[in-house]
C-alpha positions in Angstrom: -203.3 130.9 -48.8 -203.7 127.2 -48.1 -201.9 124.3 -49.6 -202.0 120.8 -49.6 -198.4 118.3 -49.5 -198.7 114.8 -50.4 -196.2 112.7 -48.2 -195.1 109.5 -49.5 -193.5 107.5 -46.3 -194.3 103.7 -44.7 -194.0 104.9 -41.2 -194.0 108.1 -39.1 -193.2 108.5 -35.0 -196.4 107.8 -33.3 -195.6 110.8 -30.4 -193.6 112.7 -32.7 -195.4 113.1 -35.8 -196.1 116.8 -35.6 -192.6 117.6 -35.1 -191.7 115.8 -38.1 -193.8 117.8 -40.3 -192.7 121.0 -38.2 -189.0 119.9 -39.1 -190.2 119.3 -42.7 -191.7 122.7 -42.8 -189.1 124.8 -41.2 -186.5 122.9 -43.4 -188.0 123.8 -46.7 -188.6 127.5 -45.6 -184.8 127.8 -44.5 -183.6 126.3 -47.7 -186.2 128.6 -49.8 -185.9 131.9 -47.9 -183.1 131.9 -45.0 -184.0 135.5 -44.3 -187.8 134.7 -43.6 -186.8 131.8 -41.6 -184.6 134.0 -39.4 -187.5 136.5 -38.9 -190.1 133.6 -37.8 -187.6 131.5 -35.8 -184.9 133.5 -34.3 -185.5 134.3 -30.7 -185.7 137.9 -29.7 -187.6 139.5 -26.7 -191.2 139.4 -27.8 -190.6 135.8 -29.2 -194.0 134.3 -27.1 -196.4 136.2 -29.0 -194.4 136.7 -32.2 -196.9 135.3 -34.8 -196.0 132.5 -36.9 -198.3 133.4 -39.5 -199.4 130.0 -40.5 -201.3 126.7 -39.1 -201.2 123.0 -40.4 -202.9 120.1 -40.1 -201.8 116.5 -41.1 -204.7 113.8 -42.6 -203.4 110.2 -42.8 -205.0 107.4 -45.0 -205.0 103.9 -44.2 -202.9 103.5 -41.3 -202.3 101.8 -38.2 -200.7 102.0 -34.9 -197.5 99.5 -34.2 -195.7 100.1 -31.0 -194.5 103.6 -31.2 -195.0 104.2 -34.8 -197.7 104.7 -36.9 -197.6 102.4 -40.3 -199.1 103.6 -43.5 -200.5 101.6 -46.6 -201.9 105.1 -48.0 -200.5 108.2 -48.2 -200.4 111.3 -45.6 -201.5 115.1 -46.5 -200.4 118.1 -45.0 -203.1 121.1 -45.5 -201.1 124.5 -44.7 -202.9 127.7 -44.2 -201.6 131.3 -44.0 -202.9 134.6 -44.7 -199.1 135.5 -45.7 -199.1 135.5 -49.3 -195.2 135.8 -49.4 -195.0 132.8 -46.9 -197.7 130.8 -48.6 -196.0 131.3 -51.9 -192.4 130.7 -50.2 -193.8 127.3 -48.8 -195.5 126.5 -52.0 -192.3 126.8 -54.5 -190.2 125.3 -51.5 -192.2 121.9 -51.6 -192.2 121.9 -55.3 -188.3 121.8 -55.2 -188.2 119.1 -52.4 -188.0 115.4 -53.5 -187.7 113.9 -50.1 -186.8 114.7 -46.3 -185.3 112.7 -43.8 -186.1 113.0 -40.2 -183.8 111.9 -37.1 -182.3 109.3 -39.2 -184.8 106.9 -39.1 -188.2 108.2 -41.4 -187.6 109.1 -45.0 -190.7 111.1 -46.7 -191.1 111.7 -50.3 -192.9 114.7 -51.2 -195.5 114.1 -53.5 -198.4 116.3 -55.6 -198.3 120.1 -53.8 -201.7 122.0 -54.7 -203.1 125.1 -54.1 -207.1 125.3 -52.7 -209.4 128.0 -53.0 -210.3 129.3 -49.8 -213.5 130.5 -48.6 -214.6 133.7 -47.3 -216.5 134.6 -43.8 -219.3 136.8 -44.7 -221.1 137.5 -41.5 -220.3 138.0 -38.0 -220.9 134.3 -37.0 -219.4 131.3 -38.8 -219.6 127.4 -38.0 -216.1 126.1 -38.4 -214.5 122.4 -38.2 -211.1 121.4 -36.8 -208.8 120.0 -39.3 -206.3 119.5 -36.1 -207.4 119.8 -32.6 -207.9 123.2 -30.9 -206.2 123.6 -27.4 -206.4 126.5 -25.0 -204.0 127.1 -22.4 -204.6 129.5 -19.1 -202.2 132.2 -17.7 -200.3 129.2 -15.9 -199.9 126.7 -18.7 -202.6 124.4 -18.3 -204.4 123.2 -21.0 -208.1 124.0 -20.2 -211.4 121.7 -20.7 -213.6 122.9 -23.1 -216.5 123.3 -20.3 -214.0 125.4 -18.2 -215.6 128.7 -17.3 -212.4 130.5 -18.5 -212.0 128.7 -21.9 -213.6 131.6 -23.9 -211.7 134.0 -22.1 -208.4 132.6 -22.5 -209.7 132.2 -26.2 -209.8 135.5 -26.6 -206.7 136.7 -24.9 -204.6 134.5 -27.0 -206.2 135.3 -30.3 -206.0 138.8 -29.5 -202.2 138.6 -28.8 -201.9 136.5 -32.1 -203.6 139.2 -34.1 -201.8 142.1 -32.7 -198.7 140.2 -33.7 -199.9 139.7 -37.1 -201.5 143.1 -38.1 -200.5 145.3 -35.5 -204.0 145.6 -33.9 -205.8 142.9 -31.7 -209.4 141.5 -32.1 -211.8 144.4 -33.2 -214.6 142.5 -31.1 -214.8 139.9 -28.1 -215.3 136.3 -29.6 -218.0 134.1 -28.6 -217.2 130.5 -28.8 -220.0 127.9 -28.9 -219.4 124.1 -29.2 -221.5 122.0 -31.4 -220.2 118.9 -31.6 -216.7 119.1 -30.0 -214.7 115.6 -28.9 -212.1 115.7 -26.4 -208.7 114.6 -27.6 -205.4 114.0 -25.3 -202.4 114.3 -27.8 -199.0 113.1 -26.5 -195.8 114.4 -27.3 -192.3 113.6 -26.9 -190.4 117.0 -26.3 -186.8 116.7 -25.1 -186.7 120.4 -23.1 -190.1 119.1 -21.3 -188.4 115.7 -20.2 -185.3 117.6 -19.1 -187.2 120.0 -16.7 -189.6 117.7 -15.4 -188.3 114.1 -15.9 -191.1 113.0 -17.5 -191.2 111.2 -20.9 -194.6 112.4 -22.2 -196.3 115.7 -22.7 -199.9 115.7 -22.7 -202.3 118.3 -24.5 -205.8 118.5 -24.0 -207.4 119.5 -27.0 -211.1 119.1 -28.9 -212.0 118.6 -32.5 -215.2 118.7 -34.5 -217.4 121.6 -34.9 -218.1 124.9 -33.2 -219.6 128.6 -33.8 -217.6 131.4 -33.5 -219.3 134.9 -33.5 -217.2 138.3 -33.8 -216.0 140.6 -36.2 -216.0 139.4 -39.7 -212.4 140.6 -40.4 -211.0 138.9 -37.3 -213.0 135.7 -38.3 -211.4 135.8 -41.5 -208.1 136.0 -40.1 -208.4 133.2 -37.6 -209.7 130.7 -40.5 -206.5 131.4 -42.0 -204.1 131.5 -39.0 -205.9 128.8 -37.1 -207.5 128.9 -33.6 -205.7 128.4 -30.2 -202.4 127.6 -28.9 -199.8 125.6 -30.7 -201.4 126.6 -34.0 -197.9 126.3 -36.0 -197.3 123.0 -34.3 -200.1 120.8 -35.9 -203.1 122.5 -33.8 -206.0 124.9 -34.5 -206.5 124.4 -38.3 -210.0 125.1 -39.4 -212.4 125.2 -42.3 -215.6 126.8 -42.5 -218.6 124.5 -42.5 
């Protein structure tokens, strides 16, 4: 299920806009379905790979950077994708019932139109994807990899195997072959309180890539990746895909 949510606001934080959107999603989910929220977000022993079965991307229209903020003359649109019809329906209904949201006492967001999009289907073992939000891949040391790193595909396979196993009970049916077609590096900057407390550094840098790539694998796996997103931090504003 794929939905879009229109946001109407005049400004959002530059380094915290992904957390604003995630906070909004979690807020409406908790109000609409508290038990589902607890299942997804309360810690337990396998929290690291317990799949958040959605991904999202944020598109800004007519905006400019002003200091630590993004000022908008136009609207913003969230695209949320999930293979889980219960979660998708819950979020759709929750956003229909939500009029506005206040984040960090500084940013007020009004909710505009909420729509369900028609999804495409992967019909072969090869698919061209375009990113709606950039893809990031980490190695076992927690380092974000450059796309030309020889371990990039290996780590992508490792992580997506864990994601699919968590979601459906079994991992990848076949190894993924990743081929960048037209990908551009993008370094995202995040302000994360726990990171600052641990390292004394104000900004957390995320090496990510956006553009078009080819992915080869099992058709069922590819369809789930299309709906779940690809790579790390999928439920935090990265890895949302559309089929070219």
